[in-house]
N, CA and C atoms of all chains as a GROMACS GRO file, in nm:
protein
  642
    1MET      N    1   6.021   4.144  12.448
    1MET     CA    2   6.042   4.000  12.427
    1MET      C    3   5.976   3.958  12.296
    2ALA      N    4   6.048   3.884  12.215
    2ALA     CA    5   5.995   3.846  12.084
    2ALA      C    6   5.877   3.749  12.098
    3THR      N    7   5.780   3.765  12.010
    3THR     CA    8   5.670   3.670  12.000
    3THR      C    9   5.724   3.534  11.958
    4THR      N   10   5.683   3.429  12.030
    4THR     CA   11   5.715   3.294  11.986
    4THR      C   12   5.584   3.221  11.956
    5ILE      N   13   5.590   3.129  11.860
    5ILE     CA   14   5.471   3.054  11.819
    5ILE      C   15   5.483   2.913  11.875
    6SER      N   16   5.384   2.873  11.953
    6SER     CA   17   5.389   2.743  12.019
    6SER      C   18   5.249   2.689  12.040
    7THR      N   19   5.234   2.558  12.031
    7THR     CA   20   5.102   2.498  12.059
    7THR      C   21   5.072   2.503  12.209
    8GLU      N   22   5.175   2.528  12.291
    8GLU     CA   23   5.160   2.527  12.437
    8GLU      C   24   5.121   2.662  12.494
    9ALA      N   25   5.142   2.770  12.418
    9ALA     CA   26   5.121   2.904  12.474
    9ALA      C   27   4.972   2.926  12.504
   10PRO      N   28   4.941   2.983  12.620
   10PRO     CA   29   4.802   3.005  12.659
   10PRO      C   30   4.747   3.132  12.595
   11VAL      N   31   4.736   3.129  12.462
   11VAL     CA   32   4.689   3.248  12.388
   11VAL      C   33   4.595   3.206  12.276
   12VAL      N   34   4.515   3.302  12.228
   12VAL     CA   35   4.452   3.288  12.097
   12VAL      C   36   4.528   3.380  12.003
   13THR      N   37   4.534   3.340  11.876
   13THR     CA   38   4.610   3.416  11.778
   13THR      C   39   4.513   3.489  11.685
   14LEU      N   40   4.536   3.618  11.670
   14LEU     CA   41   4.464   3.697  11.571
   14LEU      C   42   4.554   3.716  11.450
   15ILE      N   43   4.507   3.672  11.333
   15ILE     CA   44   4.578   3.710  11.210
   15ILE      C   45   4.484   3.798  11.133
   16ASN      N   46   4.522   3.924  11.119
   16ASN     CA   47   4.439   4.022  11.052
   16ASN      C   48   4.509   4.064  10.923
   17VAL      N   49   4.446   4.035  10.810
   17VAL     CA   50   4.504   4.072  10.681
   17VAL      C   51   4.430   4.193  10.626
   18PHE      N   52   4.504   4.300  10.599
   18PHE     CA   53   4.450   4.426  10.550
   18PHE      C   54   4.489   4.442  10.403
   19THR      N   55   4.395   4.490  10.324
   19THR     CA   56   4.426   4.522  10.184
   19THR      C   57   4.405   4.671  10.162
   20VAL      N   58   4.505   4.737  10.105
   20VAL     CA   59   4.502   4.882  10.084
   20VAL      C   60   4.543   4.920   9.942
   21GLU      N   61   4.518   5.045   9.908
   21GLU     CA   62   4.580   5.100   9.788
   21GLU      C   63   4.730   5.112   9.815
   22PRO      N   64   4.813   5.089   9.710
   22PRO     CA   65   4.960   5.089   9.731
   22PRO      C   66   5.010   5.216   9.802
   23GLU      N   67   4.950   5.331   9.769
   23GLU     CA   68   4.999   5.455   9.831
   23GLU      C   69   4.966   5.463   9.980
   24ASP      N   70   4.873   5.377  10.026
   24ASP     CA   71   4.833   5.382  10.167
   24ASP      C   72   4.905   5.280  10.256
   25GLN      N   73   4.987   5.193  10.198
   25GLN     CA   74   5.051   5.091  10.282
   25GLN      C   75   5.136   5.152  10.394
   26PRO      N   76   5.222   5.252  10.366
   26PRO     CA   77   5.302   5.308  10.477
   26PRO      C   78   5.216   5.374  10.584
   27GLU      N   79   5.108   5.441  10.543
   27GLU     CA   80   5.020   5.508  10.639
   27GLU      C   81   4.948   5.405  10.727
   28LEU      N   82   4.906   5.294  10.668
   28LEU     CA   83   4.839   5.190  10.748
   28LEU      C   84   4.936   5.130  10.850
   29VAL      N   85   5.059   5.103  10.809
   29VAL     CA   86   5.160   5.052  10.902
   29VAL      C   87   5.179   5.152  11.017
   30ARG      N   88   5.189   5.279  10.986
   30ARG     CA   89   5.208   5.383  11.088
   30ARG      C   90   5.089   5.384  11.186
   31LEU      N   91   4.969   5.377  11.128
   31LEU     CA   92   4.846   5.380  11.208
   31LEU      C   93   4.838   5.260  11.302
   32LEU      N   94   4.872   5.143  11.251
   32LEU     CA   95   4.867   5.021  11.334
   32LEU      C   96   4.973   5.026  11.445
   33ASP      N   97   5.092   5.074  11.411
   33ASP     CA   98   5.197   5.087  11.513
   33ASP      C   99   5.153   5.182  11.625
   34GLU      N  100   5.101   5.295  11.584
   34GLU     CA  101   5.059   5.396  11.682
   34GLU      C  102   4.946   5.344  11.770
   35ALA      N  103   4.845   5.284  11.707
   35ALA     CA  104   4.730   5.234  11.784
   35ALA      C  105   4.770   5.120  11.876
   36THR      N  106   4.864   5.037  11.831
   36THR     CA  107   4.909   4.927  11.917
   36THR      C  108   4.977   4.983  12.041
   37GLU      N  109   5.063   5.083  12.022
   37GLU     CA  110   5.136   5.140  12.137
   37GLU      C  111   5.046   5.220  12.230
   38THR      N  112   4.954   5.298  12.172
   38THR     CA  113   4.877   5.390  12.257
   38THR      C  114   4.750   5.326  12.312
   39VAL      N  115   4.692   5.232  12.240
   39VAL     CA  116   4.562   5.176  12.281
   39VAL      C  117   4.570   5.025  12.310
   40MET      N  118   4.605   4.947  12.210
   40MET     CA  119   4.588   4.802  12.218
   40MET      C  120   4.669   4.738  12.330
   41ARG      N  121   4.797   4.778  12.344
   41ARG     CA  122   4.880   4.706  12.440
   41ARG      C  123   4.842   4.735  12.586
   42HIS      N  124   4.753   4.831  12.606
   42HIS     CA  125   4.705   4.859  12.742
   42HIS      C  126   4.572   4.791  12.771
   43GLN      N  127   4.517   4.722  12.672
   43GLN     CA  128   4.391   4.650  12.693
   43GLN      C  129   4.416   4.522  12.771
   44PRO      N  130   4.322   4.483  12.858
   44PRO     CA  131   4.340   4.358  12.932
   44PRO      C  132   4.353   4.240  12.836
   45GLY      N  133   4.454   4.158  12.858
   45GLY     CA  134   4.468   4.035  12.780
   45GLY      C  135   4.554   4.050  12.655
   46PHE      N  136   4.599   4.172  12.624
   46PHE     CA  137   4.690   4.188  12.511
   46PHE      C  138   4.821   4.117  12.543
   47VAL      N  139   4.873   4.039  12.448
   47VAL     CA  140   5.002   3.972  12.468
   47VAL      C  141   5.107   4.028  12.372
   48SER      N  142   5.076   4.033  12.243
   48SER     CA  143   5.174   4.084  12.147
   48SER      C  144   5.107   4.117  12.015
   49ALA      N  145   5.175   4.199  11.935
   49ALA     CA  146   5.131   4.230  11.799
   49ALA      C  147   5.254   4.246  11.713
   50ASN      N  148   5.244   4.202  11.588
   50ASN     CA  149   5.359   4.206  11.497
   50ASN      C  150   5.308   4.249  11.359
   51ILE      N  151   5.355   4.366  11.317
   51ILE     CA  152   5.305   4.423  11.192
   51ILE      C  153   5.395   4.381  11.076
   52HIS      N  154   5.332   4.332  10.970
   52HIS     CA  155   5.403   4.281  10.853
   52HIS      C  156   5.358   4.360  10.729
   53ALA      N  157   5.453   4.403  10.648
   53ALA     CA  158   5.420   4.471  10.522
   53ALA      C  159   5.431   4.371  10.407
   54GLY      N  160   5.326   4.360  10.327
   54GLY     CA  161   5.326   4.268  10.214
   54GLY      C  162   5.426   4.312  10.108
   55LEU      N  163   5.503   4.216  10.055
   55LEU     CA  164   5.600   4.248   9.950
   55LEU      C  165   5.528   4.294   9.824
   56ASP      N  166   5.398   4.261   9.812
   56ASP     CA  167   5.319   4.304   9.697
   56ASP      C  168   5.280   4.452   9.705
   57GLY      N  169   5.304   4.516   9.819
   57GLY     CA  170   5.276   4.658   9.834
   57GLY      C  171   5.133   4.693   9.870
   58VAL      N  172   5.042   4.596   9.864
   58VAL     CA  173   4.900   4.627   9.887
   58VAL      C  174   4.839   4.551  10.005
   59THR      N  175   4.921   4.476  10.077
   59THR     CA  176   4.869   4.408  10.197
   59THR      C  177   4.953   4.446  10.318
   60VAL      N  178   4.890   4.435  10.433
   60VAL     CA  179   4.955   4.449  10.562
   60VAL      C  180   4.894   4.339  10.648
   61ALA      N  181   4.974   4.274  10.732
   61ALA     CA  182   4.918   4.172  10.820
   61ALA      C  183   4.963   4.198  10.963
   62ASN      N  184   4.871   4.174  11.056
   62ASN     CA  185   4.904   4.181  11.197
   62ASN      C  186   4.893   4.040  11.255
   63TYR      N  187   5.003   3.988  11.309
   63TYR     CA  188   5.002   3.859  11.379
   63TYR      C  189   5.006   3.892  11.527
   64ALA      N  190   4.892   3.874  11.594
   64ALA     CA  191   4.881   3.920  11.733
   64ALA      C  192   4.835   3.807  11.823
   65GLN      N  193   4.869   3.820  11.950
   65GLN     CA  194   4.828   3.719  12.049
   65GLN      C  195   4.751   3.787  12.161
   66TRP      N  196   4.641   3.723  12.200
   66TRP     CA  197   4.560   3.769  12.313
   66TRP      C  198   4.547   3.653  12.411
   67ARG      N  199   4.525   3.687  12.537
   67ARG     CA  200   4.516   3.584  12.641
   67ARG      C  201   4.398   3.491  12.617
   68SER      N  202   4.288   3.548  12.565
   68SER     CA  203   4.167   3.466  12.543
   68SER      C  204   4.078   3.534  12.440
   69GLU      N  205   3.986   3.457  12.387
   69GLU     CA  206   3.887   3.510  12.294
   69GLU      C  207   3.802   3.618  12.363
   70GLU      N  208   3.772   3.596  12.491
   70GLU     CA  209   3.691   3.693  12.566
   70GLU      C  210   3.762   3.828  12.577
   71ASP      N  211   3.893   3.826  12.602
   71ASP     CA  212   3.969   3.951  12.608
   71ASP      C  213   3.966   4.022  12.473
   72PHE      N  214   3.980   3.945  12.366
   72PHE     CA  215   3.976   4.006  12.233
   72PHE      C  216   3.839   4.069  12.206
   73GLU      N  217   3.732   3.998  12.241
   73GLU     CA  218   3.596   4.051  12.221
   73GLU      C  219   3.573   4.177  12.306
   74ALA      N  220   3.626   4.177  12.427
   74ALA     CA  221   3.610   4.294  12.514
   74ALA      C  222   3.680   4.415  12.453
   75MET      N  223   3.797   4.393  12.394
   75MET     CA  224   3.868   4.502  12.326
   75MET      C  225   3.782   4.560  12.214
   76LEU      N  226   3.719   4.470  12.136
   76LEU     CA  227   3.636   4.517  12.023
   76LEU      C  228   3.524   4.609  12.069
   77ALA      N  229   3.480   4.592  12.194
   77ALA     CA  230   3.369   4.671  12.247
   77ALA      C  231   3.416   4.798  12.318
   78ASP      N  232   3.546   4.813  12.336
   78ASP     CA  233   3.601   4.929  12.406
   78ASP      C  234   3.590   5.054  12.317
   79PRO      N  235   3.536   5.164  12.370
   79PRO     CA  236   3.513   5.284  12.287
   79PRO      C  237   3.640   5.339  12.221
   80VAL      N  238   3.751   5.342  12.293
   80VAL     CA  239   3.875   5.397  12.234
   80VAL      C  240   3.926   5.302  12.124
   81ALA      N  241   3.921   5.173  12.149
   81ALA     CA  242   3.964   5.076  12.048
   81ALA      C  243   3.873   5.083  11.925
   82LYS      N  244   3.743   5.099  11.949
   82LYS     CA  245   3.648   5.107  11.837
   82LYS      C  246   3.678   5.225  11.745
   83LYS      N  247   3.717   5.337  11.805
   83LYS     CA  248   3.752   5.456  11.726
   83LYS      C  249   3.871   5.425  11.635
   84HIS      N  250   3.971   5.359  11.691
   84HIS     CA  251   4.088   5.320  11.613
   84HIS      C  252   4.049   5.222  11.501
   85LEU      N  253   3.967   5.123  11.536
   85LEU     CA  254   3.929   5.021  11.437
   85LEU      C  255   3.852   5.084  11.320
   86ALA      N  256   3.770   5.184  11.352
   86ALA     CA  257   3.694   5.254  11.246
   86ALA      C  258   3.789   5.330  11.154
   87GLU      N  259   3.893   5.389  11.214
   87GLU     CA  260   3.992   5.464  11.134
   87GLU      C  261   4.065   5.370  11.037
   88VAL      N  262   4.103   5.254  11.088
   88VAL     CA  263   4.170   5.154  11.003
   88VAL      C  264   4.075   5.107  10.892
   89ALA      N  265   3.950   5.081  10.929
   89ALA     CA  266   3.853   5.030  10.832
   89ALA      C  267   3.824   5.131  10.722
   90SER      N  268   3.846   5.261  10.751
   90SER     CA  269   3.824   5.363  10.649
   90SER      C  270   3.935   5.362  10.544
   91LEU      N  271   4.048   5.301  10.580
   91LEU     CA  272   4.166   5.302  10.492
   91LEU      C  273   4.185   5.168  10.421
   92ALA      N  274   4.136   5.058  10.481
   92ALA     CA  275   4.171   4.924  10.433
   92ALA      C  276   4.054   4.827  10.442
   93LYS      N  277   4.056   4.729  10.354
   93LYS     CA  278   3.970   4.612  10.372
   93LYS      C  279   4.033   4.526  10.482
   94VAL      N  280   3.951   4.485  10.579
   94VAL     CA  281   4.002   4.422  10.700
   94VAL      C  282   3.947   4.280  10.708
   95GLU      N  283   4.036   4.181  10.731
   95GLU     CA  284   3.991   4.041  10.744
   95GLU      C  285   4.050   3.975  10.868
   96PRO      N  286   3.991   4.006  10.986
   96PRO     CA  287   4.043   3.949  11.109
   96PRO      C  288   3.988   3.808  11.134
   97ARG      N  289   4.075   3.718  11.182
   97ARG     CA  290   4.033   3.582  11.217
   97ARG      C  291   4.110   3.539  11.341
   98LEU      N  292   4.043   3.466  11.427
   98LEU     CA  293   4.109   3.410  11.545
   98LEU      C  294   4.144   3.263  11.521
   99TYR      N  295   4.260   3.222  11.572
   99TYR     CA  296   4.310   3.087  11.548
   99TYR      C  297   4.368   3.027  11.676
  100SER      N  298   4.380   2.896  11.677
  100SER     CA  299   4.469   2.831  11.773
  100SER      C  300   4.581   2.762  11.694
  101VAL      N  301   4.700   2.760  11.753
  101VAL     CA  302   4.815   2.696  11.689
  101VAL      C  303   4.800   2.546  11.705
  102VAL      N  304   4.799   2.472  11.594
  102VAL     CA  305   4.781   2.327  11.606
  102VAL      C  306   4.909   2.247  11.582
  103SER      N  307   5.004   2.305  11.510
  103SER     CA  308   5.132   2.235  11.494
  103SER      C  309   5.241   2.332  11.453
  104THR      N  310   5.364   2.299  11.489
  104THR     CA  311   5.480   2.381  11.452
  104THR      C  312   5.586   2.288  11.390
  105HIS      N  313   5.654   2.339  11.289
  105HIS     CA  314   5.756   2.261  11.218
  105HIS      C  315   5.879   2.348  11.196
  106GLY      N  316   5.994   2.297  11.238
  106GLY     CA  317   6.120   2.367  11.210
  106GLY      C  318   6.198   2.292  11.105
  107ARG      N  319   6.310   2.346  11.068
  107ARG     CA  320   6.398   2.283  10.968
  107ARG      C  321   6.442   2.146  11.017
  108MET      N  322   6.288   2.401  11.750
  108MET     CA  323   6.301   2.536  11.805
  108MET      C  324   6.180   2.619  11.763
  109ALA      N  325   6.122   2.690  11.857
  109ALA     CA  326   6.001   2.766  11.827
  109ALA      C  327   6.031   2.882  11.731
  110THR      N  328   5.936   2.909  11.642
  110THR     CA  329   5.943   3.026  11.556
  110THR      C  330   5.936   3.152  11.640
  111THR      N  331   6.027   3.245  11.615
  111THR     CA  332   6.016   3.376  11.678
  111THR      C  333   5.997   3.480  11.569
  112ILE      N  334   5.926   3.587  11.604
  112ILE     CA  335   5.897   3.694  11.509
  112ILE      C  336   5.984   3.813  11.544
  113SER      N  337   6.063   3.859  11.449
  113SER     CA  338   6.157   3.967  11.475
  113SER      C  339   6.182   4.045  11.347
  114THR      N  340   6.202   4.175  11.361
  114THR     CA  341   6.237   4.256  11.244
  114THR      C  342   6.380   4.226  11.197
  115GLU      N  343   6.460   4.162  11.284
  115GLU     CA  344   6.601   4.136  11.256
  115GLU      C  345   6.625   4.005  11.182
  116ALA      N  346   6.528   3.912  11.189
  116ALA     CA  347   6.551   3.779  11.134
  116ALA      C  348   6.567   3.785  10.982
  117PRO      N  349   6.666   3.714  10.929
  117PRO     CA  350   6.691   3.715  10.784
  117PRO      C  351   6.597   3.620  10.711
  118VAL      N  352   6.468   3.652  10.714
  118VAL     CA  353   6.366   3.566  10.651
  118VAL      C  354   6.262   3.651  10.579
  119VAL      N  355   6.191   3.587  10.486
  119VAL     CA  356   6.064   3.642  10.442
  119VAL      C  357   5.955   3.556  10.506
  120THR      N  358   5.840   3.620  10.532
  120THR     CA  359   5.730   3.551  10.599
  120THR      C  360   5.619   3.523  10.499
  121LEU      N  361   5.576   3.398  10.496
  121LEU     CA  362   5.458   3.361  10.418
  121LEU      C  363   5.341   3.348  10.514
  122ILE      N  364   5.235   3.424  10.490
  122ILE     CA  365   5.111   3.399  10.562
  122ILE      C  366   5.010   3.352  10.458
  123ASN      N  367   4.970   3.226  10.473
  123ASN     CA  368   4.878   3.166  10.377
  123ASN      C  369   4.747   3.137  10.449
  124VAL      N  370   4.640   3.201  10.405
  124VAL     CA  371   4.509   3.181  10.467
  124VAL      C  372   4.425   3.093  10.374
  125PHE      N  373   4.379   2.981  10.427
  125PHE     CA  374   4.299   2.883  10.353
  125PHE      C  375   4.155   2.890  10.402
  126THR      N  376   4.061   2.882  10.309
  126THR     CA  377   3.920   2.874  10.346
  126THR      C  378   3.865   2.741  10.297
  127VAL      N  379   3.799   2.668  10.387
  127VAL     CA  380   3.747   2.535  10.354
  127VAL      C  381   3.602   2.519  10.402
  128GLU      N  382   3.539   2.414  10.354
  128GLU     CA  383   3.413   2.372  10.415
  128GLU      C  384   3.444   2.320  10.557
  129PRO      N  385   3.352   2.346  10.651
  129PRO     CA  386   3.380   2.308  10.791
  129PRO      C  387   3.421   2.162  10.806
  130GLU      N  388   3.362   2.073  10.728
  130GLU     CA  389   3.396   1.931  10.744
  130GLU      C  390   3.538   1.900  10.695
  131ASP      N  391   3.597   1.992  10.618
  131ASP     CA  392   3.731   1.968  10.563
  131ASP      C  393   3.844   2.030  10.646
  132GLN      N  394   3.812   2.106  10.750
  132GLN     CA  395   3.919   2.171  10.826
  132GLN      C  396   4.020   2.071  10.884
  133PRO      N  397   3.974   1.963  10.950
  133PRO     CA  398   4.074   1.867  11.005
  133PRO      C  399   4.158   1.802  10.896
  134GLU      N  400   4.097   1.770  10.782
  134GLU     CA  401   4.171   1.707  10.672
  134GLU      C  402   4.276   1.803  10.616
  135LEU      N  403   4.242   1.932  10.603
  135LEU     CA  404   4.340   2.028  10.552
  135LEU      C  405   4.457   2.042  10.649
  136VAL      N  406   4.429   2.048  10.778
  136VAL     CA  407   4.537   2.054  10.878
  136VAL      C  408   4.628   1.932  10.863
  137ARG      N  409   4.568   1.814  10.851
  137ARG     CA  410   4.645   1.691  10.837
  137ARG      C  411   4.734   1.694  10.712
  138LEU      N  412   4.674   1.741  10.602
  138LEU     CA  413   4.744   1.749  10.474
  138LEU      C  414   4.863   1.846  10.481
  139LEU      N  415   4.842   1.961  10.544
  139LEU     CA  416   4.949   2.061  10.557
  139LEU      C  417   5.061   2.008  10.647
  140ASP      N  418   5.024   1.944  10.757
  140ASP     CA  419   5.125   1.885  10.846
  140ASP      C  420   5.209   1.782  10.773
  141GLU      N  421   5.142   1.695  10.701
  141GLU     CA  422   5.212   1.587  10.631
  141GLU      C  423   5.304   1.643  10.523
  142ALA      N  424   5.252   1.737  10.443
  142ALA     CA  425   5.332   1.794  10.334
  142ALA      C  426   5.450   1.874  10.388
  143THR      N  427   5.430   1.942  10.501
  143THR     CA  428   5.540   2.018  10.560
  143THR      C  429   5.652   1.923  10.602
  144GLU      N  430   5.615   1.813  10.667
  144GLU     CA  431   5.717   1.719  10.715
  144GLU      C  432   5.785   1.643  10.601
  145THR      N  433   5.706   1.602  10.501
  145THR     CA  434   5.763   1.513  10.398
  145THR      C  435   5.826   1.591  10.282
  146VAL      N  436   5.773   1.710  10.252
  146VAL     CA  437   5.820   1.783  10.134
  146VAL      C  438   5.883   1.918  10.170
  147MET      N  439   5.803   2.006  10.231
  147MET     CA  440   5.844   2.147  10.245
  147MET      C  441   5.972   2.166  10.326
  148ARG      N  442   5.982   2.095  10.440
  148ARG     CA  443   6.097   2.123  10.528
  148ARG      C  444   6.229   2.074  10.470
  149HIS      N  445   6.223   2.000  10.360
  149HIS     CA  446   6.347   1.955  10.295
  149HIS      C  447   6.384   2.044  10.176
  150GLN      N  448   6.301   2.143  10.147
  150GLN     CA  449   6.331   2.235  10.037
  150GLN      C  450   6.439   2.336  10.081
  151PRO      N  451   6.528   2.375   9.988
  151PRO     CA  452   6.629   2.475  10.024
  151PRO      C  453   6.563   2.605  10.072
  152GLY      N  454   6.608   2.656  10.185
  152GLY     CA  455   6.560   2.785  10.233
  152GLY      C  456   6.440   2.778  10.326
  153PHE      N  457   6.384   2.658  10.347
  153PHE     CA  458   6.274   2.646  10.443
  153PHE      C  459   6.328   2.676  10.582
  154VAL      N  460   6.256   2.759  10.659
  154VAL     CA  461   6.297   2.790  10.796
  154VAL      C  462   6.196   2.732  10.896
  155SER      N  463   6.069   2.765  10.879
  155SER     CA  464   5.968   2.712  10.972
  155SER      C  465   5.830   2.724  10.913
  156ALA      N  466   5.736   2.646  10.970
  156ALA     CA  467   5.594   2.656  10.933
  156ALA      C  468   5.512   2.630  11.058
  157ASN      N  469   5.401   2.701  11.071
  157ASN     CA  470   5.318   2.690  11.190
  157ASN      C  471   5.172   2.689  11.145
  158ILE      N  472   5.106   2.576  11.171
  158ILE     CA  473   4.969   2.559  11.122
  158ILE      C  474   4.869   2.603  11.230
  159HIS      N  475   4.774   2.687  11.190
  159HIS     CA  476   4.675   2.743  11.281
  159HIS      C  477   4.535   2.704  11.233
  160ALA      N  478   4.452   2.658  11.324
  160ALA     CA  479   4.312   2.628  11.291
  160ALA      C  480   4.223   2.744  11.334
  161GLY      N  481   4.142   2.794  11.242
  161GLY     CA  482   4.052   2.906  11.272
  161GLY      C  483   3.944   2.864  11.371
  162LEU      N  484   3.919   2.949  11.470
  162LEU     CA  485   3.815   2.920  11.569
  162LEU      C  486   3.677   2.918  11.502
  163ASP      N  487   3.667   2.980  11.385
  163ASP     CA  488   3.541   2.981  11.309
  163ASP      C  489   3.515   2.848  11.239
  164GLY      N  490   3.613   2.758  11.238
  164GLY     CA  491   3.595   2.626  11.180
  164GLY      C  492   3.613   2.617  11.029
  165VAL      N  493   3.624   2.732  10.962
  165VAL     CA  494   3.632   2.730  10.815
  165VAL      C  495   3.761   2.790  10.760
  166THR      N  496   3.853   2.829  10.848
  166THR     CA  497   3.981   2.880  10.801
  166THR      C  498   4.096   2.800  10.862
  167VAL      N  499   4.206   2.800  10.791
  167VAL     CA  500   4.333   2.745  10.840
  167VAL      C  501   4.437   2.846  10.794
  168ALA      N  502   4.537   2.872  10.876
  168ALA     CA  503   4.644   2.964  10.835
  168ALA      C  504   4.779   2.899  10.859
  169ASN      N  505   4.870   2.922  10.766
  169ASN     CA  506   5.008   2.879  10.782
  169ASN      C  507   5.095   3.003  10.795
  170TYR      N  508   5.164   3.017  10.908
  170TYR     CA  509   5.261   3.125  10.926
  170TYR      C  510   5.399   3.061  10.910
  171ALA      N  511   5.463   3.090  10.796
  171ALA     CA  512   5.587   3.020  10.762
  171ALA      C  513   5.698   3.120  10.733
  172GLN      N  514   5.821   3.073  10.749
  172GLN     CA  515   5.938   3.157  10.721
  172GLN      C  516   6.027   3.087  10.622
  173TRP      N  517   6.075   3.164  10.524
  173TRP     CA  518   6.170   3.116  10.424
  173TRP      C  519   6.291   3.209  10.424
  174ARG      N  520   6.406   3.154  10.386
  174ARG     CA  521   6.529   3.233  10.388
  174ARG      C  522   6.521   3.352  10.294
  175SER      N  523   6.452   3.334  10.180
  175SER     CA  524   6.443   3.443  10.082
  175SER      C  525   6.323   3.421   9.991
  176GLU      N  526   6.283   3.527   9.923
  176GLU     CA  527   6.175   3.517   9.825
  176GLU      C  528   6.214   3.420   9.712
  177GLU      N  529   6.342   3.419   9.675
  177GLU     CA  530   6.390   3.331   9.568
  177GLU      C  531   6.372   3.184   9.609
  178ASP      N  532   6.404   3.152   9.734
  178ASP     CA  533   6.385   3.013   9.781
  178ASP      C  534   6.238   2.974   9.777
  179PHE      N  535   6.152   3.068   9.815
  179PHE     CA  536   6.008   3.039   9.812
  179PHE      C  537   5.961   3.015   9.669
  180GLU      N  538   6.006   3.098   9.576
  180GLU     CA  539   5.966   3.084   9.435
  180GLU      C  540   6.020   2.952   9.377
  181ALA      N  541   6.141   2.914   9.417
  181ALA     CA  542   6.198   2.788   9.369
  181ALA      C  543   6.115   2.670   9.419
  182MET      N  544   6.068   2.676   9.543
  182MET     CA  545   5.981   2.570   9.596
  182MET      C  546   5.855   2.559   9.512
  183LEU      N  547   5.796   2.674   9.475
  183LEU     CA  548   5.672   2.672   9.396
  183LEU      C  549   5.690   2.600   9.263
  184ALA      N  550   5.812   2.600   9.211
  184ALA     CA  551   5.840   2.538   9.082
  184ALA      C  552   5.884   2.392   9.094
  185ASP      N  553   5.906   2.346   9.218
  185ASP     CA  554   5.949   2.208   9.239
  185ASP      C  555   5.834   2.111   9.212
  186PRO      N  556   5.859   2.004   9.131
  186PRO     CA  557   5.749   1.914   9.092
  186PRO      C  558   5.678   1.847   9.209
  187VAL      N  559   5.753   1.804   9.309
  187VAL     CA  560   5.689   1.737   9.424
  187VAL      C  561   5.606   1.837   9.504
  188ALA      N  562   5.661   1.956   9.525
  188ALA     CA  563   5.586   2.061   9.596
  188ALA      C  564   5.460   2.099   9.519
  189LYS      N  565   5.473   2.109   9.387
  189LYS     CA  566   5.358   2.145   9.303
  189LYS      C  567   5.243   2.045   9.317
  190LYS      N  568   5.278   1.917   9.326
  190LYS     CA  569   5.177   1.812   9.342
  190LYS      C  570   5.101   1.835   9.474
  191HIS      N  571   5.176   1.864   9.578
  191HIS     CA  572   5.113   1.892   9.708
  191HIS      C  573   5.025   2.017   9.703
  192LEU      N  574   5.077   2.122   9.640
  192LEU     CA  575   5.002   2.248   9.634
  192LEU      C  576   4.871   2.229   9.558
  193ALA      N  577   4.874   2.146   9.453
  193ALA     CA  578   4.752   2.120   9.375
  193ALA      C  579   4.650   2.044   9.460
  194GLU      N  580   4.700   1.952   9.544
  194GLU     CA  581   4.611   1.876   9.632
  194GLU      C  582   4.542   1.969   9.732
  195VAL      N  583   4.619   2.061   9.790
  195VAL     CA  584   4.561   2.158   9.884
  195VAL      C  585   4.460   2.248   9.812
  196ALA      N  586   4.495   2.294   9.692
  196ALA     CA  587   4.406   2.384   9.618
  196ALA      C  588   4.275   2.316   9.579
  197SER      N  589   4.276   2.182   9.572
  197SER     CA  590   4.152   2.111   9.539
  197SER      C  591   4.056   2.108   9.658
  198LEU      N  592   4.110   2.133   9.776
  198LEU     CA  593   4.032   2.125   9.900
  198LEU      C  594   3.993   2.263   9.953
  199ALA      N  595   4.073   2.365   9.922
  199ALA     CA  596   4.059   2.495   9.990
  199ALA      C  597   4.084   2.611   9.895
  200LYS      N  598   4.022   2.725   9.926
  200LYS     CA  599   4.061   2.852   9.864
  200LYS      C  600   4.191   2.896   9.933
  201VAL      N  601   4.290   2.934   9.853
  201VAL     CA  602   4.425   2.958   9.903
  201VAL      C  603   4.462   3.103   9.880
  202GLU      N  604   4.511   3.173   9.984
  202GLU     CA  605   4.553   3.312   9.968
  202GLU      C  606   4.692   3.336  10.027
  203PRO      N  607   4.796   3.295   9.952
  203PRO     CA  608   4.933   3.313  10.002
  203PRO      C  609   4.985   3.454   9.976
  204ARG      N  610   5.056   3.510  10.074
  204ARG     CA  611   5.120   3.641  10.058
  204ARG      C  612   5.253   3.638  10.130
  205LEU      N  613   5.350   3.706  10.072
  205LEU     CA  614   5.481   3.720  10.136
  205LEU      C  615   5.492   3.856  10.203
  206TYR      N  616   5.557   3.859  10.320
  206TYR     CA  617   5.568   3.981  10.400
  206TYR      C  618   5.708   3.997  10.456
  207SER      N  619   5.739   4.120  10.496
  207SER     CA  620   5.852   4.141  10.586
  207SER      C  621   5.797   4.198  10.717
  208VAL      N  622   5.860   4.160  10.827
  208VAL     CA  623   5.819   4.209  10.959
  208VAL      C  624   5.867   4.353  10.974
  209VAL      N  625   5.775   4.447  10.999
  209VAL     CA  626   5.818   4.586  11.010
  209VAL      C  627   5.820   4.637  11.154
  210SER      N  628   5.743   4.576  11.243
  210SER     CA  629   5.748   4.618  11.384
  210SER      C  630   5.691   4.509  11.473
  211THR      N  631   5.741   4.505  11.596
  211THR     CA  632   5.692   4.408  11.695
  211THR      C  633   5.659   4.485  11.823
  212HIS      N  634   5.552   4.442  11.888
  212HIS     CA  635   5.505   4.509  12.011
  212HIS      C  636   5.471   4.403  12.115
  213GLY      N  637   5.528   4.415  12.234
  213GLY     CA  638   5.491   4.326  12.344
  213GLY      C  639   5.411   4.403  12.446
  214ARG      N  640   5.370   4.333  12.549
  214ARG     CA  641   5.291   4.395  12.657
  214ARG      C  642   5.371   4.504  12.723
   0.00000   0.00000   0.00000
């Protein structure tokens, strides 16, 4: 089911912006896809993740939803997730932030 | 209609992360909402915009969709849009990046 963005959804939003060397962008995308499927989506409170490749070639962004801030924090403390996060951090500068959706605008 | 994230959608994605002083977060949200309604959504190629307030109190993110990179670049050159962008830049550090969606993962 596709991720939808709504002020009503009972989620917190993680927007994580990664910066890499241009030659590492495909590898980072692969790593994030693999870790999402094998580790993240089985964590309590995971709702969705969406991997975006920057047109500039040096950024990758993950737009993800978690049930709550507590679920996200618990994931950060999970040993298997931590191993994955360390692997990503060895390849990219990582800037994770949690948000709530405050407004939506369509055409 | 709610924004949906899909690898199939014929859009480019703008993720713009703003950093502000904590006392300016509500004002930046207000400014982005107003500019989106009065200026941005009437520009050719605008698809959607979604304003997010950082739980840390010092970030704001806009997850927006445009029909094409060319439409986004044309907006940047529009005089009315430029006036708005300058107003935002006077309040916040701005980090806009364009992306394509490469993968989506649900629970």
